[in-house]
C-alpha positions as CSV (number, residue, x, y, z in Angstrom):
1,M,-33.3,9.6,-82.6
2,L,-34.9,6.3,-81.9
3,L,-38.2,5.9,-79.8
4,P,-37.8,4.2,-76.6
5,C,-40.6,1.6,-77.9
6,E,-38.2,1.1,-81.2
7,V,-35.2,0.3,-79.0
8,A,-37.4,-1.9,-76.8
9,V,-38.7,-3.8,-80.2
10,K,-35.0,-4.4,-80.9
11,S,-33.5,-5.7,-77.8
12,L,-36.6,-6.1,-74.9
13,V,-38.8,-8.1,-77.2
14,P,-36.1,-10.5,-78.1
15,A,-34.8,-10.8,-74.7
16,F,-38.0,-11.5,-73.4
17,R,-38.8,-14.2,-75.8
18,S,-35.5,-15.7,-75.6
19,A,-36.0,-16.0,-71.7
20,I,-39.6,-17.6,-72.2
21,A,-38.3,-19.8,-75.0
22,K,-35.6,-21.2,-72.7
23,E,-38.3,-21.6,-69.7
24,L,-40.3,-23.6,-72.1
25,T,-37.7,-25.8,-73.7
26,Q,-35.5,-26.4,-70.1
27,T,-38.1,-26.4,-67.5
28,Y,-41.2,-27.9,-69.5
29,G,-39.1,-29.7,-72.0
30,L,-41.3,-28.5,-74.9
31,K,-40.1,-28.9,-78.5
32,Q,-38.6,-25.9,-80.3
33,K,-41.4,-25.9,-82.7
34,D,-44.2,-26.0,-79.9
35,V,-42.3,-23.0,-78.3
36,A,-42.6,-21.1,-81.7
37,N,-46.0,-22.1,-82.1
38,L,-47.0,-20.4,-78.6
39,L,-44.5,-17.2,-78.9
40,G,-45.6,-16.8,-82.4
41,V,-42.1,-16.8,-84.1
42,T,-40.2,-19.3,-86.2
43,Q,-38.6,-22.6,-85.1
44,T,-35.4,-21.0,-86.1
45,A,-35.8,-17.9,-83.6
46,V,-36.4,-20.4,-81.2
47,S,-33.3,-22.0,-81.9
48,K,-31.4,-18.6,-81.7
49,Y,-32.9,-17.8,-78.6
50,T,-32.1,-21.1,-76.5
51,C,-28.6,-20.9,-77.9
52,N,-28.0,-17.2,-77.1
53,V,-27.5,-15.9,-80.6
54,R,-30.7,-13.8,-80.3
55,G,-32.0,-12.3,-77.8
56,T,-28.9,-11.5,-75.2
57,V,-28.7,-7.7,-75.6
58,L,-30.7,-7.6,-72.2
59,K,-30.1,-9.6,-69.3
60,I,-33.6,-9.5,-68.0
61,E,-33.5,-13.0,-66.4
62,E,-31.4,-10.8,-63.8
63,V,-34.3,-8.4,-63.0
64,E,-35.7,-9.8,-59.9
65,E,-39.3,-8.5,-61.1
66,V,-39.0,-10.0,-64.3
67,R,-38.0,-13.6,-63.3
68,P,-41.6,-14.5,-61.5
69,M,-43.1,-13.3,-64.8
70,I,-41.0,-15.7,-67.0
71,K,-42.0,-18.6,-64.7
72,E,-45.7,-17.6,-64.6
73,I,-45.9,-17.5,-68.4
74,G,-43.8,-20.4,-68.7
75,I,-46.2,-22.3,-66.6
76,S,-49.6,-20.8,-68.2
77,L,-48.2,-21.3,-71.9
78,A,-46.8,-24.8,-71.0
79,N,-50.4,-25.4,-69.6
80,G,-52.4,-23.9,-72.5
81,H,-53.7,-21.4,-69.9
82,M,-52.8,-18.4,-71.6
83,S,-54.0,-16.2,-74.7
84,K,-51.9,-14.6,-77.4
85,Y,-53.4,-11.2,-76.1
86,E,-52.7,-12.3,-71.9
87,L,-49.1,-12.9,-73.4
88,V,-49.1,-9.7,-75.3
89,A,-50.1,-8.0,-71.9
90,K,-47.4,-9.7,-70.1
91,F,-44.7,-8.4,-72.5
92,C,-46.3,-4.7,-72.4
93,V,-45.9,-5.1,-68.7
94,A,-42.5,-6.5,-68.4
95,C,-41.4,-3.7,-70.8
96,K,-43.0,-1.1,-68.6
97,M,-40.9,-2.4,-65.8
98,I,-37.4,-2.7,-67.7
99,R,-37.9,0.9,-68.8
100,Q,-39.0,2.1,-65.5
101,K,-36.0,0.8,-63.7
102,R,-33.5,2.6,-66.4
103,L,-32.3,-0.8,-67.9
104,M,-32.7,0.5,-71.6
105,C,-30.9,4.0,-70.9
106,E,-27.9,2.6,-72.2
107,L,-29.1,1.0,-75.2
108,C,-31.2,4.4,-76.2
109,R,-27.9,6.3,-76.0
110,L,-26.0,3.7,-78.3
111,S,-28.4,4.1,-80.7
112,D,-28.1,8.0,-80.6
113,P,-25.3,9.4,-78.6
114,S,-26.6,13.0,-78.6
115,I,-28.9,11.5,-75.9
116,E,-27.9,12.6,-72.5
117,I,-29.2,9.8,-70.4
118,Q,-28.7,11.5,-66.9
119,R,-31.1,14.2,-68.1
120,C,-33.8,11.9,-69.7
121,F,-37.0,11.0,-68.1
122,V,-39.2,9.8,-70.7
123,C,-39.3,6.0,-69.7
124,H,-39.2,6.5,-66.3
125,S,-42.1,9.1,-65.8
126,S,-44.2,8.6,-68.6
127,L,-45.4,5.3,-68.0
């Protein structure tokens, strides 16, 4: 069985990076190379995020509470007002929010079909 954090690393983190990369390239017109430097990934990864090749398992942009975070992170990164440590903290906040809303349950079940997601309480009670 994969831990919820492992599922998040494979699905949620790329989805969040994808949303931020799109925000930075589309709203602020940053180049993929610059976005890659801000996010600590390669330019190729940013290209895949912006072309919907990577980071599409979860549609976190559709989560009401996450949209303002993406905008806030975009503004702060584009203006050079966010450290890498603050960015990491924002990722953790988004992850907790997504997990508490049970939006990763189906992905956990896919990683281990024996998981009874209706009975699972790990993400929404332990954070």
